[in-house]
PDB file as gemmi writes it, atoms N, CA and C in Angstrom:
CRYST1    1.000    1.000    1.000  90.00  90.00  90.00 P 1                      
ATOM      1  N   MET A   1     -84.573  40.897 -36.036  1.00  0.00           N  
ATOM      2  CA  MET A   1     -84.436  40.042 -34.882  1.00  0.00           C  
ATOM      3  C   MET A   1     -85.110  40.723 -33.692  1.00  0.00           C  
ATOM      4  N   LYS A   2     -85.848  39.932 -32.937  1.00  0.00           N  
ATOM      5  CA  LYS A   2     -86.568  40.468 -31.794  1.00  0.00           C  
ATOM      6  C   LYS A   2     -85.873  40.064 -30.496  1.00  0.00           C  
ATOM      7  N   PHE A   3     -85.873  40.978 -29.525  1.00  0.00           N  
ATOM      8  CA  PHE A   3     -85.275  40.730 -28.215  1.00  0.00           C  
ATOM      9  C   PHE A   3     -86.319  40.915 -27.133  1.00  0.00           C  
ATOM     10  N   TYR A   4     -86.178  40.122 -26.066  1.00  0.00           N  
ATOM     11  CA  TYR A   4     -87.104  40.175 -24.941  1.00  0.00           C  
ATOM     12  C   TYR A   4     -86.345  40.449 -23.650  1.00  0.00           C  
ATOM     13  N   THR A   5     -87.038  41.029 -22.687  1.00  0.00           N  
ATOM     14  CA  THR A   5     -86.481  41.212 -21.353  1.00  0.00           C  
ATOM     15  C   THR A   5     -86.762  39.942 -20.540  1.00  0.00           C  
ATOM     16  N   ALA A   6     -86.101  39.812 -19.413  1.00  0.00           N  
ATOM     17  CA  ALA A   6     -86.335  38.653 -18.546  1.00  0.00           C  
ATOM     18  C   ALA A   6     -87.797  38.578 -18.079  1.00  0.00           C  
ATOM     19  N   PRO A   7     -88.411  39.701 -17.686  1.00  0.00           N  
ATOM     20  CA  PRO A   7     -89.819  39.621 -17.287  1.00  0.00           C  
ATOM     21  C   PRO A   7     -90.742  39.183 -18.438  1.00  0.00           C  
ATOM     22  N   GLU A   8     -90.441  39.607 -19.653  1.00  0.00           N  
ATOM     23  CA  GLU A   8     -91.248  39.190 -20.810  1.00  0.00           C  
ATOM     24  C   GLU A   8     -91.123  37.689 -21.043  1.00  0.00           C  
ATOM     25  N   VAL A   9     -89.900  37.170 -20.948  1.00  0.00           N  
ATOM     26  CA  VAL A   9     -89.674  35.736 -21.133  1.00  0.00           C  
ATOM     27  C   VAL A   9     -90.360  34.959 -20.017  1.00  0.00           C  
ATOM     28  N   ALA A  10     -90.265  35.455 -18.796  1.00  0.00           N  
ATOM     29  CA  ALA A  10     -90.913  34.797 -17.661  1.00  0.00           C  
ATOM     30  C   ALA A  10     -92.419  34.699 -17.881  1.00  0.00           C  
ATOM     31  N   LYS A  11     -93.001  35.762 -18.380  1.00  0.00           N  
ATOM     32  CA  LYS A  11     -94.443  35.775 -18.637  1.00  0.00           C  
ATOM     33  C   LYS A  11     -94.808  34.765 -19.727  1.00  0.00           C  
ATOM     34  N   MET A  12     -94.004  34.700 -20.791  1.00  0.00           N  
ATOM     35  CA  MET A  12     -94.257  33.753 -21.889  1.00  0.00           C  
ATOM     36  C   MET A  12     -94.175  32.310 -21.411  1.00  0.00           C  
ATOM     37  N   LEU A  13     -93.179  32.029 -20.553  1.00  0.00           N  
ATOM     38  CA  LEU A  13     -92.959  30.660 -20.076  1.00  0.00           C  
ATOM     39  C   LEU A  13     -93.776  30.337 -18.826  1.00  0.00           C  
ATOM     40  N   ARG A  14     -94.427  31.365 -18.288  1.00  0.00           N  
ATOM     41  CA  ARG A  14     -95.219  31.230 -17.056  1.00  0.00           C  
ATOM     42  C   ARG A  14     -94.369  30.720 -15.893  1.00  0.00           C  
ATOM     43  N   VAL A  15     -93.240  31.393 -15.710  1.00  0.00           N  
ATOM     44  CA  VAL A  15     -92.335  31.097 -14.601  1.00  0.00           C  
ATOM     45  C   VAL A  15     -91.976  32.414 -13.927  1.00  0.00           C  
ATOM     46  N   ARG A  16     -91.290  32.315 -12.803  1.00  0.00           N  
ATOM     47  CA  ARG A  16     -90.833  33.521 -12.102  1.00  0.00           C  
ATOM     48  C   ARG A  16     -89.680  34.164 -12.868  1.00  0.00           C  
ATOM     49  N   LYS A  17     -89.586  35.456 -12.734  1.00  0.00           N  
ATOM     50  CA  LYS A  17     -88.490  36.214 -13.358  1.00  0.00           C  
ATOM     51  C   LYS A  17     -87.142  35.710 -12.845  1.00  0.00           C  
ATOM     52  N   ALA A  18     -87.069  35.382 -11.559  1.00  0.00           N  
ATOM     53  CA  ALA A  18     -85.825  34.892 -10.963  1.00  0.00           C  
ATOM     54  C   ALA A  18     -85.370  33.597 -11.633  1.00  0.00           C  
ATOM     55  N   TYR A  19     -86.319  32.773 -12.054  1.00  0.00           N  
ATOM     56  CA  TYR A  19     -85.972  31.516 -12.720  1.00  0.00           C  
ATOM     57  C   TYR A  19     -85.320  31.782 -14.073  1.00  0.00           C  
ATOM     58  N   VAL A  20     -85.785  32.796 -14.771  1.00  0.00           N  
ATOM     59  CA  VAL A  20     -85.192  33.167 -16.068  1.00  0.00           C  
ATOM     60  C   VAL A  20     -83.738  33.601 -15.838  1.00  0.00           C  
ATOM     61  N   TYR A  21     -83.505  34.420 -14.815  1.00  0.00           N  
ATOM     62  CA  TYR A  21     -82.144  34.848 -14.502  1.00  0.00           C  
ATOM     63  C   TYR A  21     -81.273  33.650 -14.125  1.00  0.00           C  
ATOM     64  N   GLU A  22     -81.854  32.693 -13.422  1.00  0.00           N  
ATOM     65  CA  GLU A  22     -81.145  31.474 -13.042  1.00  0.00           C  
ATOM     66  C   GLU A  22     -80.734  30.678 -14.287  1.00  0.00           C  
ATOM     67  N   LEU A  23     -81.643  30.546 -15.246  1.00  0.00           N  
ATOM     68  CA  LEU A  23     -81.341  29.836 -16.495  1.00  0.00           C  
ATOM     69  C   LEU A  23     -80.193  30.507 -17.242  1.00  0.00           C  
ATOM     70  N   VAL A  24     -80.186  31.821 -17.251  1.00  0.00           N  
ATOM     71  CA  VAL A  24     -79.115  32.575 -17.913  1.00  0.00           C  
ATOM     72  C   VAL A  24     -77.797  32.341 -17.174  1.00  0.00           C  
ATOM     73  N   ALA A  25     -77.820  32.420 -15.848  1.00  0.00           N  
ATOM     74  CA  ALA A  25     -76.601  32.230 -15.053  1.00  0.00           C  
ATOM     75  C   ALA A  25     -76.027  30.821 -15.238  1.00  0.00           C  
ATOM     76  N   GLN A  26     -76.903  29.832 -15.404  1.00  0.00           N  
ATOM     77  CA  GLN A  26     -76.476  28.448 -15.603  1.00  0.00           C  
ATOM     78  C   GLN A  26     -75.980  28.195 -17.033  1.00  0.00           C  
ATOM     79  N   GLY A  27     -76.231  29.148 -17.915  1.00  0.00           N  
ATOM     80  CA  GLY A  27     -75.819  28.982 -19.304  1.00  0.00           C  
ATOM     81  C   GLY A  27     -76.804  28.172 -20.130  1.00  0.00           C  
ATOM     82  N   ARG A  28     -77.953  27.874 -19.574  1.00  0.00           N  
ATOM     83  CA  ARG A  28     -78.969  27.097 -20.304  1.00  0.00           C  
ATOM     84  C   ARG A  28     -79.759  27.975 -21.273  1.00  0.00           C  
ATOM     85  N   LEU A  29     -79.819  29.267 -20.976  1.00  0.00           N  
ATOM     86  CA  LEU A  29     -80.515  30.229 -21.828  1.00  0.00           C  
ATOM     87  C   LEU A  29     -79.535  31.347 -22.156  1.00  0.00           C  
ATOM     88  N   LYS A  30     -79.251  31.523 -23.433  1.00  0.00           N  
ATOM     89  CA  LYS A  30     -78.297  32.554 -23.855  1.00  0.00           C  
ATOM     90  C   LYS A  30     -78.944  33.934 -23.772  1.00  0.00           C  
ATOM     91  N   ALA A  31     -78.146  34.896 -23.324  1.00  0.00           N  
ATOM     92  CA  ALA A  31     -78.636  36.268 -23.206  1.00  0.00           C  
ATOM     93  C   ALA A  31     -77.527  37.242 -23.548  1.00  0.00           C  
ATOM     94  N   LEU A  32     -77.921  38.398 -24.013  1.00  0.00           N  
ATOM     95  CA  LEU A  32     -77.004  39.483 -24.326  1.00  0.00           C  
ATOM     96  C   LEU A  32     -77.001  40.436 -23.139  1.00  0.00           C  
ATOM     97  N   LYS A  33     -75.847  40.599 -22.510  1.00  0.00           N  
ATOM     98  CA  LYS A  33     -75.749  41.471 -21.350  1.00  0.00           C  
ATOM     99  C   LYS A  33     -75.407  42.881 -21.822  1.00  0.00           C  
ATOM    100  N   LEU A  34     -76.342  43.799 -21.662  1.00  0.00           N  
ATOM    101  CA  LEU A  34     -76.156  45.175 -22.120  1.00  0.00           C  
ATOM    102  C   LEU A  34     -75.416  46.022 -21.095  1.00  0.00           C  
ATOM    103  N   SER A  35     -75.629  45.722 -19.831  1.00  0.00           N  
ATOM    104  CA  SER A  35     -74.944  46.429 -18.746  1.00  0.00           C  
ATOM    105  C   SER A  35     -74.989  45.533 -17.513  1.00  0.00           C  
ATOM    106  N   GLU A  36     -74.570  46.081 -16.406  1.00  0.00           N  
ATOM    107  CA  GLU A  36     -74.552  45.311 -15.149  1.00  0.00           C  
ATOM    108  C   GLU A  36     -75.919  44.717 -14.810  1.00  0.00           C  
ATOM    109  N   ARG A  37     -76.974  45.481 -15.075  1.00  0.00           N  
ATOM    110  CA  ARG A  37     -78.314  45.052 -14.661  1.00  0.00           C  
ATOM    111  C   ARG A  37     -79.291  44.833 -15.806  1.00  0.00           C  
ATOM    112  N   ARG A  38     -78.818  44.945 -17.034  1.00  0.00           N  
ATOM    113  CA  ARG A  38     -79.728  44.803 -18.171  1.00  0.00           C  
ATOM    114  C   ARG A  38     -79.288  43.675 -19.087  1.00  0.00           C  
ATOM    115  N   LEU A  39     -80.248  42.797 -19.387  1.00  0.00           N  
ATOM    116  CA  LEU A  39     -79.951  41.753 -20.359  1.00  0.00           C  
ATOM    117  C   LEU A  39     -81.138  41.592 -21.295  1.00  0.00           C  
ATOM    118  N   ARG A  40     -80.860  41.071 -22.462  1.00  0.00           N  
ATOM    119  CA  ARG A  40     -81.901  40.818 -23.453  1.00  0.00           C  
ATOM    120  C   ARG A  40     -81.726  39.412 -23.987  1.00  0.00           C  
ATOM    121  N   ILE A  41     -82.839  38.783 -24.254  1.00  0.00           N  
ATOM    122  CA  ILE A  41     -82.848  37.413 -24.754  1.00  0.00           C  
ATOM    123  C   ILE A  41     -83.446  37.446 -26.154  1.00  0.00           C  
ATOM    124  N   SER A  42     -82.673  36.956 -27.120  1.00  0.00           N  
ATOM    125  CA  SER A  42     -83.163  36.997 -28.498  1.00  0.00           C  
ATOM    126  C   SER A  42     -84.217  35.915 -28.706  1.00  0.00           C  
ATOM    127  N   GLU A  43     -85.052  36.153 -29.682  1.00  0.00           N  
ATOM    128  CA  GLU A  43     -86.087  35.189 -30.050  1.00  0.00           C  
ATOM    129  C   GLU A  43     -85.434  33.859 -30.436  1.00  0.00           C  
ATOM    130  N   GLU A  44     -84.318  33.932 -31.114  1.00  0.00           N  
ATOM    131  CA  GLU A  44     -83.575  32.741 -31.539  1.00  0.00           C  
ATOM    132  C   GLU A  44     -83.053  31.959 -30.330  1.00  0.00           C  
ATOM    133  N   ALA A  45     -82.508  32.661 -29.330  1.00  0.00           N  
ATOM    134  CA  ALA A  45     -81.995  32.002 -28.124  1.00  0.00           C  
ATOM    135  C   ALA A  45     -83.132  31.326 -27.365  1.00  0.00           C  
ATOM    136  N   LEU A  46     -84.287  31.965 -27.342  1.00  0.00           N  
ATOM    137  CA  LEU A  46     -85.446  31.380 -26.664  1.00  0.00           C  
ATOM    138  C   LEU A  46     -85.906  30.111 -27.380  1.00  0.00           C  
ATOM    139  N   ARG A  47     -85.956  30.169 -28.695  1.00  0.00           N  
ATOM    140  CA  ARG A  47     -86.336  28.977 -29.480  1.00  0.00           C  
ATOM    141  C   ARG A  47     -85.352  27.834 -29.255  1.00  0.00           C  
ATOM    142  N   GLU A  48     -84.059  28.158 -29.255  1.00  0.00           N  
ATOM    143  CA  GLU A  48     -83.009  27.157 -29.044  1.00  0.00           C  
ATOM    144  C   GLU A  48     -83.160  26.513 -27.664  1.00  0.00           C  
ATOM    145  N   PHE A  49     -83.415  27.332 -26.650  1.00  0.00           N  
ATOM    146  CA  PHE A  49     -83.607  26.824 -25.294  1.00  0.00           C  
ATOM    147  C   PHE A  49     -84.802  25.867 -25.246  1.00  0.00           C  
ATOM    148  N   LEU A  50     -85.908  26.267 -25.837  1.00  0.00           N  
ATOM    149  CA  LEU A  50     -87.114  25.431 -25.814  1.00  0.00           C  
ATOM    150  C   LEU A  50     -86.890  24.110 -26.535  1.00  0.00           C  
ATOM    151  N   LYS A  51     -86.173  24.169 -27.642  1.00  0.00           N  
ATOM    152  CA  LYS A  51     -85.881  22.946 -28.398  1.00  0.00           C  
ATOM    153  C   LYS A  51     -85.038  21.975 -27.561  1.00  0.00           C  
ATOM    154  N   LYS A  52     -84.014  22.520 -26.896  1.00  0.00           N  
ATOM    155  CA  LYS A  52     -83.150  21.694 -26.029  1.00  0.00           C  
ATOM    156  C   LYS A  52     -83.954  21.099 -24.875  1.00  0.00           C  
ATOM    157  N   GLU A  53     -84.801  21.893 -24.273  1.00  0.00           N  
ATOM    158  CA  GLU A  53     -85.597  21.419 -23.132  1.00  0.00           C  
ATOM    159  C   GLU A  53     -86.599  20.356 -23.557  1.00  0.00           C  
ATOM    160  N   GLU A  54     -87.189  20.510 -24.735  1.00  0.00           N  
ATOM    161  CA  GLU A  54     -88.119  19.497 -25.242  1.00  0.00           C  
ATOM    162  C   GLU A  54     -87.378  18.168 -25.431  1.00  0.00           C  
ATOM    163  N   GLY A  55     -86.160  18.231 -25.957  1.00  0.00           N  
ATOM    164  CA  GLY A  55     -85.357  17.035 -26.153  1.00  0.00           C  
ATOM    165  C   GLY A  55     -84.978  16.390 -24.835  1.00  0.00           C  
ATOM    166  N   ARG A  56     -84.684  17.225 -23.849  1.00  0.00           N  
ATOM    167  CA  ARG A  56     -84.293  16.736 -22.535  1.00  0.00           C  
ATOM    168  C   ARG A  56     -85.462  16.046 -21.832  1.00  0.00           C  
ATOM    169  N   VAL A  57     -86.640  16.601 -21.952  1.00  0.00           N  
ATOM    170  CA  VAL A  57     -87.823  16.029 -21.337  1.00  0.00           C  
ATOM    171  C   VAL A  57     -88.212  14.735 -22.041  1.00  0.00           C  
ATOM    172  N   ALA A  58     -88.119  14.720 -23.360  1.00  0.00           N  
ATOM    173  CA  ALA A  58     -88.473  13.538 -24.141  1.00  0.00           C  
ATOM    174  C   ALA A  58     -87.525  12.366 -23.836  1.00  0.00           C  
ATOM    175  N   ALA A  59     -86.266  12.669 -23.497  1.00  0.00           N  
ATOM    176  CA  ALA A  59     -85.279  11.627 -23.223  1.00  0.00           C  
ATOM    177  C   ALA A  59     -85.535  10.943 -21.874  1.00  0.00           C  
ATOM    178  N   ASN A  60     -86.267  11.605 -20.991  1.00  0.00           N  
ATOM    179  CA  ASN A  60     -86.540  11.025 -19.653  1.00  0.00           C  
ATOM    180  C   ASN A  60     -87.681  10.110 -19.675  1.00  0.00           C  
TER     181      ASN A  60                                                      
END                                                                             
């Protein structure tokens, strides 16, 4: 299983790092909190998020 940092995910999605943290705080993107300031996002969680977002966009 592969894990990514918030900056890595931001780069992949071409969004700001702060937006990735916002998605995690909202519960839209699952993340593993390693410490107060460190989190990791699994490849599976990223895929799940993208699938949900594709469905949400398609429904509009």
